[in-house]
matplotlib code that plots the C-alpha trace (Angstrom):
import matplotlib.pyplot as plt

x = [-4.6, -0.9, 0.2, 3.0, 0.8, -1.3, -4.9, -7.2, -10.9, -13.2, -16.8, -19.1, -22.7, -23.7, -23.7, -21.2, -22.2, -21.6, -19.0, -17.0, -16.3, -15.4, -12.9, -11.5, -11.0, -9.0, -6.7, -6.2, -5.3, -2.0, -1.2, -2.5, -5.1, -8.6, -11.7, -14.9, -17.9, -20.4, -24.2, -26.2, -28.0, -27.7, -27.3, -26.4, -26.8, -26.6, -23.6, -22.5, -25.9, -25.9, -28.6, -29.8, -33.4, -33.0, -30.1, -28.1, -27.1, -23.7, -22.9, -20.0, -20.6, -17.3, -13.8, -10.5, -6.8, -6.3, -10.0, -13.1, -16.4, -19.2, -22.7, -24.3, -27.9, -26.7, -25.4, -21.9, -20.9, -22.4, -20.2, -17.0, -18.1, -19.1, -16.1, -13.6, -15.5, -16.3, -14.9, -11.4, -8.7, -6.5, -6.6, -6.7, -3.7, -6.1, -9.8, -11.1, -14.5, -15.8, -15.3, -18.6, -20.9, -21.3, -19.7, -18.8, -17.1, -18.2, -21.1, -21.9, -19.2, -21.6, -24.3, -22.1, -22.2, -18.8, -17.4, -19.3, -17.0, -13.8, -14.9, -15.7, -12.3, -10.7, -12.5, -10.9, -7.5, -7.0, -5.8, -8.8, -9.5, -12.7, -12.7, -15.6, -16.3, -18.6, -20.9, -24.0, -23.9, -24.0, -21.6, -19.3, -15.8, -13.5, -10.3, -8.9, -9.0, -6.9, -3.4, -4.3, -5.9, -2.6, -0.6, -2.7, -2.9, 0.9, 1.6, -0.8, 0.5, 4.0, 3.5, 0.3, -2.1, -2.3, -4.5, -8.0, -7.5, -8.8, -8.8, -11.7, -10.7, -13.0, -12.5, -14.1, -16.1, -13.5, -11.2, -8.1, -7.4, -5.7, -3.8, -4.2, -5.2, -4.9, -8.1, -10.2, -13.9, -15.9, -18.7, -22.2, -25.7, -28.4, -31.4, -34.8, -34.4, -37.9, -40.3, -43.9, -46.5, -50.2, -51.0, -53.8, -55.6, -55.2, -52.5, -48.9, -45.7, -42.2, -39.3, -35.8, -34.0, -32.3, -29.4, -26.0, -25.3, -21.6, -20.5, -16.8, -14.2, -11.1, -9.4, -8.2, -11.9, -12.7, -15.9, -14.1, -11.1, -13.4, -15.2, -11.8, -11.0, -8.6, -8.6, -9.5, -8.0, -9.4, -7.8, -10.7, -10.8, -13.3, -12.8, -15.8, -14.4, -14.3, -11.1, -11.4, -14.8, -13.6, -11.0, -13.5, -16.1, -13.6, -14.3, -18.1, -19.9, -22.0]
y = [48.3, 47.6, 46.7, 44.7, 42.2, 39.4, 40.3, 37.5, 37.4, 35.6, 34.4, 31.7, 30.4, 30.9, 34.7, 37.4, 37.3, 33.5, 32.5, 30.4, 33.2, 35.5, 33.1, 32.6, 36.3, 36.8, 33.9, 35.1, 38.7, 37.1, 36.5, 39.5, 42.1, 40.6, 41.6, 39.7, 39.7, 37.3, 36.8, 38.9, 35.8, 32.0, 30.6, 27.0, 24.5, 27.1, 25.4, 27.5, 29.1, 32.7, 35.5, 36.5, 37.5, 40.4, 42.8, 42.3, 44.8, 45.1, 47.3, 47.8, 46.4, 47.3, 48.4, 48.4, 48.2, 45.1, 44.1, 45.2, 43.4, 43.6, 42.0, 40.9, 39.9, 37.3, 33.8, 32.8, 32.6, 36.1, 37.4, 36.3, 37.6, 41.0, 41.3, 40.6, 42.9, 45.9, 45.7, 44.4, 47.0, 44.4, 40.7, 38.5, 36.3, 33.8, 33.1, 31.3, 29.9, 29.1, 28.1, 26.3, 25.1, 21.6, 18.8, 19.4, 16.0, 13.4, 14.4, 17.3, 19.2, 19.4, 21.2, 23.4, 27.1, 27.1, 25.1, 27.4, 30.2, 28.3, 26.8, 30.3, 31.5, 28.5, 29.3, 32.8, 31.3, 32.3, 29.7, 28.8, 26.8, 25.8, 25.0, 23.2, 21.9, 18.9, 20.7, 22.8, 24.4, 28.2, 28.4, 25.6, 25.4, 26.3, 26.7, 23.2, 24.1, 27.2, 25.6, 23.5, 26.5, 28.4, 25.6, 25.0, 28.8, 29.2, 26.2, 27.5, 31.1, 29.8, 26.9, 28.0, 25.5, 24.0, 25.7, 24.3, 22.8, 23.9, 22.4, 21.1, 20.9, 19.3, 19.0, 16.5, 17.9, 17.1, 18.8, 17.0, 15.3, 12.1, 13.8, 14.9, 12.7, 13.8, 12.2, 11.5, 12.3, 9.5, 7.8, 7.7, 9.2, 10.8, 8.6, 9.2, 12.8, 14.1, 14.0, 14.3, 16.1, 16.8, 20.5, 21.7, 23.2, 20.1, 18.6, 17.6, 19.5, 18.1, 18.9, 18.2, 15.8, 12.5, 10.4, 10.0, 6.4, 5.8, 2.2, 3.0, 1.7, 3.2, 5.6, 7.6, 8.6, 11.9, 10.9, 7.8, 9.9, 12.3, 9.4, 8.3, 11.8, 12.9, 16.3, 15.5, 17.5, 16.7, 18.2, 19.1, 19.9, 22.0, 20.1, 17.6, 15.7, 11.9, 11.2, 7.4, 7.5, 10.0, 7.6, 4.7, 6.8, 7.4, 3.8, 4.1, 4.0, 7.2]
z = [44.3, 43.6, 40.1, 41.7, 43.5, 41.8, 41.3, 42.5, 41.5, 43.8, 43.5, 44.8, 44.6, 48.3, 48.1, 49.1, 52.8, 53.2, 55.8, 53.3, 50.9, 53.7, 55.1, 51.6, 50.8, 53.9, 53.1, 49.5, 50.7, 51.8, 48.1, 46.3, 45.9, 46.0, 44.1, 45.1, 42.7, 44.1, 43.9, 46.3, 47.5, 47.2, 43.6, 44.4, 41.6, 38.8, 37.1, 34.1, 33.6, 32.4, 32.5, 29.1, 29.5, 31.9, 32.8, 35.9, 38.5, 40.4, 43.3, 45.7, 49.2, 50.9, 50.2, 52.2, 51.2, 49.1, 49.1, 47.2, 47.5, 45.0, 45.0, 41.7, 40.9, 38.3, 38.5, 39.6, 35.9, 35.3, 38.2, 36.5, 33.1, 34.3, 36.6, 33.8, 31.4, 33.6, 37.1, 37.6, 36.8, 35.0, 33.9, 37.1, 37.9, 39.5, 39.8, 42.9, 43.7, 47.2, 49.9, 49.0, 51.8, 50.4, 48.5, 44.9, 44.1, 41.5, 39.3, 41.7, 39.8, 36.7, 38.7, 40.9, 40.7, 42.4, 39.5, 37.2, 38.5, 37.7, 34.4, 33.2, 34.4, 32.7, 29.4, 29.7, 30.0, 33.6, 36.2, 38.3, 41.5, 43.3, 47.0, 48.8, 52.2, 52.7, 55.1, 54.4, 57.9, 57.5, 60.4, 59.3, 60.7, 57.7, 59.8, 58.9, 55.2, 55.5, 55.4, 52.4, 50.6, 51.1, 49.8, 46.6, 45.8, 46.3, 43.9, 41.2, 41.4, 41.0, 38.5, 36.7, 35.2, 31.7, 29.2, 29.5, 33.0, 36.4, 39.9, 41.9, 45.6, 48.2, 51.9, 54.3, 57.1, 59.7, 62.2, 60.8, 57.5, 56.6, 53.9, 50.3, 47.3, 43.7, 42.3, 39.3, 39.4, 41.0, 39.1, 40.5, 40.2, 42.3, 42.9, 44.5, 43.4, 43.8, 46.7, 45.7, 47.8, 47.2, 46.8, 49.1, 46.1, 44.0, 41.9, 42.9, 43.5, 43.8, 46.1, 45.0, 47.4, 46.7, 47.7, 45.9, 44.9, 44.5, 44.1, 43.8, 46.2, 44.5, 46.9, 43.9, 43.1, 44.7, 46.6, 48.0, 49.1, 50.9, 52.7, 53.9, 55.3, 52.5, 50.9, 47.2, 44.4, 41.0, 37.9, 35.6, 31.9, 30.0, 26.8, 26.7, 23.7, 24.2, 22.4, 22.7, 21.1, 18.5, 17.2, 17.2, 15.3, 12.5, 11.5, 11.6, 8.3, 8.6]

ax = plt.figure().add_subplot(projection="3d")
ax.plot(x, y, z, "-o")
ax.set_aspect("equal")
plt.show()
C-alpha cells in the first residue's frame, strides 16, 4: 500500500460479504488504499458492544492492489479496535461504516453496529462516517447512493471533522433523491417491540419486532427528511453530556 494515498478503514454490521460493504469498498478505492475488517457474519444491532469474555479471530479473506479484506469473529466495534491495534499499517485517515442494509436514523443510531464502527473511530480521533440505505433487501440497489458517498468522503478528507464528531448518513430506498438535508436526530420510539409465542414444550418465547413511532413533522429531522425522499446527514457527537441540564443542576441543593 502506498504511503502517499490516504488509508481508509472500512467495517459494517452486515458482514464482509454483504453487498453494501462491497459497493462501498470499491467507491472508497477511488480515494485511497482500503483495509476492510468486518464481521464474518451479521452483527446487526450490536451498537458499541465489545467482546470481553472470549478471544476473537481475524483472518485475511482477499487481497489486491489497494484493497485488503479481513473477516473477524467479533462485533463491529471489535473490528475497528483490532484493526487499529494489529492490522492497519498506519493510522487511518478515515473510518467508514456501511453501506448498511437498513435505516439508521433517529434512535436507531443508538442500536446500530454501523454507528458503533464510526463512534469507535471517533473516540480514536479519526474522522468517521456511517452510510445506510433504508432497505433490508440483501440485493438492494445501492447505485443511487454512490455520487453522494463520493461527495461526502471528498469533503471529509479535505475538511476533516471536529474532534468528537462523526457523520450519520442515511439514504431513502429510492432511484432518485429530492436532495440533501443536514439534519438533527428525529425523536421517536419503538413500540409493540415483542411478539409473544407459546413454546411447544411449554412456556413463552418472544420475537423482536415492533414499529417505529415518530410524531415529528419537521423536515430537518432525519427520519422526516428520509420520508420526504431526502438524503439525511446527521452530525453526531460522542459526548453524552447534557449541557443545559448541567447548568441547571449547578443550582440544585444536593
